[in-house]
C-alpha positions as a printed Julia matrix, in Angstrom:
161×3 Matrix{Float64}:
   0.0    0.0    0.0
   1.47   3.38  -0.97
   1.86   6.26   1.49
  -0.73   8.18  -0.57
  -3.24   5.36  -0.15
  -2.51   5.1    3.6
  -2.91   8.87   4.01
  -6.17   8.83   2.03
  -7.53   5.99   4.23
  -6.55   7.91   7.38
  -8.18  11.12   6.12
 -11.35   9.31   5.02
 -11.63   7.37   8.29
 -10.93  10.47  10.37
 -13.46  12.55   8.4
 -16.1    9.84   8.8
 -15.47   9.71  12.54
 -15.8   13.5   12.79
 -19.02  13.48  10.75
 -20.43  10.65  12.87
 -19.57  12.55  16.04
 -21.26  15.71  14.73
 -24.54  13.82  14.24
 -24.51  12.51  17.8
 -24.37   8.89  16.59
 -21.52   7.89  18.83
 -21.0    5.43  21.64
 -23.21   5.97  24.71
 -20.26   7.15  26.82
 -20.29  10.41  24.84
 -23.66  11.35  26.37
 -21.89  11.76  29.73
 -20.78  15.22  28.61
 -24.1   16.5   27.23
 -23.93  20.28  27.68
 -26.89  22.27  29.01
 -29.0   24.4   26.7
 -28.3   28.11  27.21
 -31.13  30.62  27.39
 -31.59  32.35  24.03
 -31.63  36.11  23.71
 -35.22  37.35  23.47
 -36.58  34.02  24.69
 -38.25  35.5   27.77
 -40.04  38.3   25.85
 -43.72  38.39  26.88
 -43.27  35.46  29.28
 -46.2   34.93  31.68
 -45.33  32.9   34.8
 -47.82  30.17  35.59
 -49.46  29.77  32.18
 -52.0   26.93  32.51
 -51.43  23.41  31.22
 -53.67  23.06  28.18
 -54.66  20.45  25.6
 -54.26  22.99  22.78
 -53.74  26.74  22.33
 -56.52  28.3   20.27
 -57.81  26.57  17.16
 -54.62  24.65  16.43
 -53.13  23.67  13.08
 -49.45  24.2   14.02
 -47.35  21.82  16.14
 -44.65  22.8   18.62
 -42.66  19.81  19.82
 -39.33  18.77  21.26
 -37.51  16.93  23.99
 -36.25  17.61  27.5
 -33.14  15.8   28.77
 -30.84  16.1   31.75
 -27.39  17.63  31.19
 -24.51  15.22  31.61
 -26.11  11.82  31.03
 -28.86  12.86  28.59
 -31.59  11.02  30.49
 -35.13  12.02  29.44
 -37.03  14.12  31.98
 -40.61  12.99  32.49
 -43.21  15.51  33.66
 -41.16  18.61  32.73
 -43.43  21.65  32.35
 -42.82  23.48  29.06
 -44.57  26.8   28.47
 -45.17  27.81  24.84
 -46.28  31.13  23.33
 -46.02  32.93  20.0
 -47.43  35.55  17.67
 -50.06  33.57  15.73
 -52.94  33.98  13.34
 -55.17  34.22  16.44
 -53.23  36.65  18.62
 -50.06  38.36  19.72
 -47.43  36.71  21.91
 -48.29  39.13  24.71
 -51.95  37.93  24.79
 -52.85  35.56  27.63
 -54.77  33.36  25.15
 -51.54  32.84  23.15
 -49.83  31.11  26.11
 -50.12  27.53  27.31
 -48.05  24.81  28.92
 -47.67  21.07  28.46
 -45.8   18.24  30.22
 -43.25  15.81  28.81
 -43.99  12.09  28.58
 -41.81   9.25  29.93
 -39.43   9.71  26.96
 -39.0   13.43  27.68
 -41.05  14.37  24.6
 -43.55  17.23  24.49
 -45.99  18.26  21.79
 -48.61  21.01  21.77
 -50.92  22.16  18.99
 -51.46  25.88  18.51
 -52.51  28.36  15.79
 -50.13  29.01  12.89
 -47.14  31.11  13.93
 -46.77  34.29  11.86
 -43.85  36.74  11.62
 -43.38  39.28  14.39
 -40.63  41.88  13.96
 -39.75  40.27  10.61
 -39.3   36.68  11.85
 -41.68  33.78  12.41
 -40.58  32.37  15.77
 -41.86  30.65  18.86
 -41.08  31.04  22.55
 -40.64  28.17  24.96
 -39.63  27.98  28.6
 -38.8   25.32  31.1
 -39.84  27.12  34.26
 -40.28  24.62  37.09
 -38.21  24.31  40.27
 -36.25  21.06  39.76
 -33.97  22.46  37.03
 -32.65  25.89  36.06
 -35.05  27.98  33.98
 -34.28  28.09  30.25
 -35.97  30.3   27.64
 -35.78  29.45  23.93
 -36.72  31.51  20.86
 -36.35  29.25  17.81
 -36.82  30.91  14.42
 -38.71  29.09  11.69
 -36.96  28.51   8.37
 -40.16  29.62   6.59
 -43.35  31.27   7.82
 -45.2   28.57   5.84
 -43.84  25.81   8.13
 -46.54  24.04  10.13
 -44.31  22.78  12.92
 -41.3   23.8   14.97
 -39.03  21.76  17.25
 -37.06  22.9   20.26
 -34.9   20.78  22.56
 -33.91  21.4   26.16
 -30.94  19.99  28.06
 -31.35  21.05  31.7
 -29.15  21.45  34.77
 -30.55  20.69  38.22
 -31.42  23.85  40.17
């Protein structure tokens, strides 16, 4: 085998390992270092503490979903309270009727239906918060790739309070 061929194999193998690591498809030991999700700038805008747990916000048609896991080991967090609000076809993000909360299932997954999110200040975006006592509060403000999207995902990795 030539040195060129050996070098090419090393580069290809190393690149594949880096790409695999970037996707999160690595050995379970890697989850031990799962970093916490930082609060996003603007995430707390129009936040209303204590928004009620609801089956749906407004008339629905748009899905907000995601996961909640514990920093470090990545274990799913069951029963985590996630508050969701946005500027929608039915109201502004400051309106009480545009806020609601849901709980995660045993797999740490949450999902809540709400009216279609529409652009506010030039961007279609949602707001989410983990705001219970067991873990540190985190506010997220994910931006949609298109205002025509009918769903948006957000993922939390939390640190105990």
